C-alpha positions in Angstrom: -4.1 8.1 -2.2 -4.3 11.4 -4.0 -3.8 12.1 -6.9 -4.8 8.6 -7.9 -8.0 8.6 -5.8 -9.7 11.4 -3.9 -11.4 11.6 -0.5 -15.2 11.4 -0.4 -15.6 9.7 -3.8 -17.4 6.5 -4.4 -15.1 3.6 -5.4 -16.1 0.0 -6.2 -14.1 -2.8 -4.6 -13.8 -6.2 -6.3 -14.0 -8.5 -3.3 -13.8 -11.7 -5.4 -10.6 -11.1 -7.3 -8.3 -12.5 -4.5 -10.2 -15.8 -4.5 -8.9 -16.3 -8.0 -5.4 -14.9 -7.6 -3.1 -13.4 -5.0 -2.6 -9.6 -4.7 0.1 -8.2 -6.9 2.5 -5.3 -6.5 0.8 -2.1 -7.7 -2.7 -3.2 -6.8 -4.7 -0.5 -5.1 -6.7 -2.2 -2.4 -9.3 -1.6 0.3 -8.0 -2.5 3.8 -9.9 -2.9 7.0 -7.5 -1.5 9.7 -9.7 0.1 12.3 -13.2 -1.0 13.1 -15.9 -2.5 11.0 -16.8 0.7 9.1 -13.4 2.2 8.4 -11.6 1.3 5.2 -8.2 2.5 4.0 -7.2 2.7 0.4 -3.5 1.8 -0.2 -1.2 0.5 -2.9 0.6 -2.8 -2.4 4.3 -2.3 -2.8 5.8 -5.3 -1.0 4.9 -9.0 -1.3 5.4 -11.9 1.1 9.0 -12.8 2.0 10.4 -9.5 0.4 12.6 -7.0 2.3 11.1 -3.5 2.1 12.6 -0.2 3.2 12.1 3.5 2.3 15.3 5.5 1.7 15.1 9.2 1.2 11.5 8.8 0.0 12.2 5.9 -2.4 10.7 2.5 -1.7 13.3 -0.3 -2.0 12.4 -3.9 -2.5 15.2 -6.4 -1.6 17.7 -3.4 -1.9 16.6 -2.2 -5.4 14.6 1.0 -5.9 10.9 0.5 -6.9 9.8 2.5 -9.9 6.6 4.3 -8.9 5.3 6.7 -11.7 2.1 7.3 -9.8 3.9 9.1 -7.0 4.2 12.8 -7.9 5.4 14.5 -4.6 7.7 12.8 -2.1 9.0 13.7 1.2 12.4 12.3 2.2 10.9 9.5 4.3 13.2 6.9 5.9 11.8 3.6 7.1 14.1 0.8 8.3 14.1 -2.5 6.3 11.5 -5.1 7.3 10.9 -8.6 6.0 7.3 -9.2 5.0 5.8 -12.3 6.6 4.3 -15.1 4.6 0.7 -13.8 4.9 1.5 -10.1 4.8 1.8 -7.2 2.3 3.5 -3.9 2.6 1.1 -1.1 1.7 1.5 2.7 1.3 -0.6 5.5 -0.2 0.4 7.4 -3.3 0.3 10.8 -1.5 3.8 11.0 -0.1 4.0 14.8 0.0 3.2 14.9 3.7 5.2 14.1 6.8 5.7 10.4 7.3 4.2 10.6 10.8 0.9 11.8 9.3 0.6 8.7 7.1 -0.7 5.2 7.8 1.4 2.5 6.0 3.4 -0.6 6.6 2.8 -4.4 6.9 -0.8 -5.6 6.8 -2.1 -9.1 7.3 -3.7 -10.7 4.1 -6.9 -11.2 6.0 -7.4 -7.4 6.2 -7.2 -6.9 2.5 -10.8 -6.8 1.3 -10.3 -6.5 -2.4 -8.9 -4.4 -5.3 -10.4 -1.1 -6.2 -12.0 -1.1 -9.7 -12.0 2.7 -10.0 
């Protein structure tokens, strides 16, 4: 998630926010993907029922480019279009200057989203 967040820093997660409202595009969230003690920090870019693809490094939502001022370096990633399920979100980190194969991103079930990062 660099440059927005850095490794080995303490970040607080609001675990109650999504009891009040659903996640929104642009929210930076903590996600449990692997094991009980491993959390990933990613940004929500795709919402339920949307079509998401990455073309030459630009995220497209329903065929339109997503404006992402928080991404400073981009590789020319290409990811085929997927349709997000009714209880899924599409997440990706802000650090897109590395090879796509070295990055964890994609669809994630809503039950794995623990909360929104406060800082």
